[in-house]
N, C-alpha and C positions, 0 to 999 in steps of 0.2 A: 787219553787226554781229550779226544774228541767227544767221548761219552760224557766226561766231566763237564766240558764246556756246554754241551747240549743240556745237561741237567741244570746247570746254573742259569742258562738263559731261559729255561722253561719256568723257573721259580720266580722270575721277575715279571712285573706287569708289562704287557706287550704294547699297550697303547697309553697315550696321555690320560684318557678318561679313567683307565684302570688305576693309573698311578695316583690320581686325585680322588678316588672313590672313598667315601667316608667309611669308618669301621662299622662292622655289623653291630646291631643292637646288643648290648651286654658285653661287647668285646673290649679291646684295648681303648683307652681314652683317646678321643680325637678333639678337634676344635668345634665345639657346638656353638651355634648361633644363640644369642641370649633370648630368653622367653620374655618378650617385652610386656606381655599382659601381666604376668606375675610380678615382674620388676616394677611396673607402674603401681599395681595394687599394694605391694610391699612398701614402696616409697611413700604412698599416702599413709599407710599404717605407721611408718617411721615418724612422719611429721605429726600425726595425731598423738602417738604415745610420747613423743618428745615434749609436746606442749603439755600434756597431762602430767608428765614427770616434773616439769618446771612448776606447774600449779601446785603439786603436792609438796615440793621442797620449799617453795616460797610462801606456802600457806596462804595463797591467794585463792579467790573464788574463780572458777572457770567461767569463761564468757557465756552469757545467757543463763547463768545459774544463780538465782537469787537465794538468800538465806532461807533455809528450811525446805528448799526444792529437792527434787530427787537427786540431782548431782551433788548437792551439799551434804545430803544425808549419807550417800554412799562414800563420798570423799572422807567424811569424818568417822566412818565405821571401822570395825576391826578387819574387814575384808579389803580395805584399801591398801594394805601393806602385807608383805610376806618376808619374814626374817629381817624386819626392820627396813626393808627396801620398798619403795612405792611399787604397787602392782603394775603400774604403767611402765616402769623401767624394765620389768621382766618381759612385758609385751614388746617393748622396743628391741630387746635382745632377740626375741623370737622373730620379729619382722626383719631384723638385720640378717639373721641366718638365712631366711627365705630369700631375701633380696640377693645375697651373695650367691646362693645356689642358682638363682635365675640367670645370672650373668657370667658365672664361672665357666670358662670355655674348655678347660681340660677335664672332661668327664665323658660319660656316655648318657644317652637319652634315658636308659633304664635306671642308671644310678641316680641321675638328677631327679627322675620321677619318684623313685622310692623315698629319698630323703625329704623332698618337698611335700609329698603326700603325708608322710608321718608327722612332720612338723605342723602342717596346716591342720591336720586332724587333732593334734594335741591342743593347738591354739583355739580351735573351734570348740572343743570340749570344755576347756577352761572358761572361755567366754560365755558359753551357755550356762555353765555351773554358776558363775558369778551373777549372771542375769537372773537366774532362778532364785538365788539367795536374796538378791535385791527385792524381788517381787514378794517372795514368801516370808522372808525374815524381816526385812527393813521396810516393806511396803513402799518401795521407791524404785524409780526407773531413771537411768541416766542417759541422756541423748548422746553424749560423747561415747559412753560405753557401748551403746547400741550401734554407733557408727563403726567402732572397732570390730564388733561382732559381725556386722554386715561385710566388712572388708575381708575378714578371715574366712567367712562363709563363701565369698566370691572366689577367693584363692583356692579353697578346697574344691569347690565345684568345677572350676576351670581345670585344675590339675587332674581331677578324676575323669573329666571328659577327654583330656588329652593323653590318656593312658596309652603307652606304647604297646604294641601287640605282644611283645615278649615279657611284659611285666603285669602283675607279679608272678606270672606263670599261669597255669591253667586252673589252679585251685584258689579262687577268690575266698572261699570259706576259711581256709587255714590262714590266709594272709590277714583277713579282717579279724579273726579270732585272736591272733597273736598281737596285732597292733591295738586292738580294742582292749585287750587285757592290760597292756601297758598304760593306756589312757585311764582305765578304771582305777588302777593302782595310784596313778598320779593325783587324780581327783579325790580319792579317798584320803590320801596323805595330806592333801590341801585342807580337806574338811577336818581331819584330826587336828591339824595345826591351828587352823583358824577357829575351830570350835573349842580350843583350849582343853583338849582331852589328853594331850601328851603331858608328860611330867614337866613341871615348871621349876624354875630356880627357887631356892628357899627365900623366905622373906628377909628383908633387911631389918635387923633388930630395932633400929631407931624408928623406922616407918611402922613396924608392927606395934611398937609401944604407943606411938602417936595415934594410930587408928583405934586402939583399945581405949586410950584416954578420951578421944573425941566421942566415942560411943557412951562412955561413962558420964561425960559432961552434958549429954543430951543434944549434941550438935547434929544437924541434919543437912545433908547434901542433896538438893533437888536438881534433877536433870532429866534429859530425854535421850533415848537410845540413838536418835539420829543427830544429836547435837555434837558438832565437831569440838567445841570448847569443852564439853563434858568429857569427851574422849581424852582431850589434852589434860584435863584435871585428873582423871584416873591414872594416866600414864605417869604422872608425877609421883604416884605412890607405888609404882612397880607392881610386884606380885601381891602386895598388901591391899590393892585396890578392891579386891573382891569382898573385903571385910569392912569397907567404909559404910557409915550409916546413910546409905543411899536410898532415895525415894524416886522411883520411876514415874514421871509425870505424863508420859505419852506411851502407854503400853500398847495402844492400837496403831501407832504410827503417827506421822505428822498431820494427817488429815482427820484423825479420830479425836473425840473429846478428851480433854485433860482429866487426869485422875482427880477424884474428889478431894483427896488429902492435899493436893497441890493447889486446887482452887480455894479451899477453905483457908490455906495458909497465905493466900495472896501472892503466889508465885507467878511472875509474868516473864521472867528472863531466866535463861539457862546458861551456865549453872548458877544456882543461888545457894549460899550457905546461910543457915539460920542458927545463930549462936546467942544464947541469952536473950532471945526475943528480937535480936537485930538481924537484918538481912544484909548479906554481903554478895552483891550481884556481879561476880567476876570470878575468873580463875584465881584461886588462892594458892600461894606457895606453901608447902608444908611448914616452913619456918614461920610464916605469918600466922598460920592456924595455931601453931604451938604458942606463939606470943599472946594471941587473943584468949586462948583457953587456959593459960598458965602452965603449959607443959614445959618441963625442964629439958629444953633442946640440947644445950651444951653439955649437960650432965649425962645424957644418954649416948653411949658410944655406938656408932654404926657397925 
């Protein structure tokens, strides 16, 4: 009995300092103090992406973004949404996860570091990808997007500098390779989706017939790649939009000269439909185009 009591007393902390000592790195979860730097940066990111999500859903122009500006071009592009959801809302969800990790107390320093580092790396990679797309494809730069990029880069840099001694181990190369591979796969999947290289839904029979009819009637749809209203016009035709009698008036971007065909046709506003020599300078509903061109809308079943 004496031996048992001595064994029990030896296993317990002998001093108050030992009883309140935090768990070793990577050990059982303890109560971590919040990472105030990451929490503040993620909070700013939440406010930024919440505002941009509201702008996308309300179809309003973002502050300090005039019509035809870089923000307007990017907001109206194919890269502004993912799976029908504004890209800003995906960013909001990512910032929310990072903010949660920064203040969640029931964890370890290593576990918090691993998760936050992975998420911030993913967010940074996607932000860089979208910025490159804006510059190389759309010839546009969005100040709001750059602000989000800078915020995510700051989070990533801070977390990298605050790496615990026990994480991710002694082999940075394997850690970077594994996480880098995941990031590359995500970015490639995003490019495949946004580039419309994946299999798409079949065309709606009514829309397909209307598009064929418009082409036969000699109708022309003039627009620009950076025009938000042109994007809205194409969305009305679903997967049949790729067969519209479309004329790109700004192949070099908003700052480049307009295409000769558009100048000679007197196109000044996007989108503009030219039907039987008359210009219709607005987004046209498919049913309106059917009525103007004599297409049997009610007799064609969707």
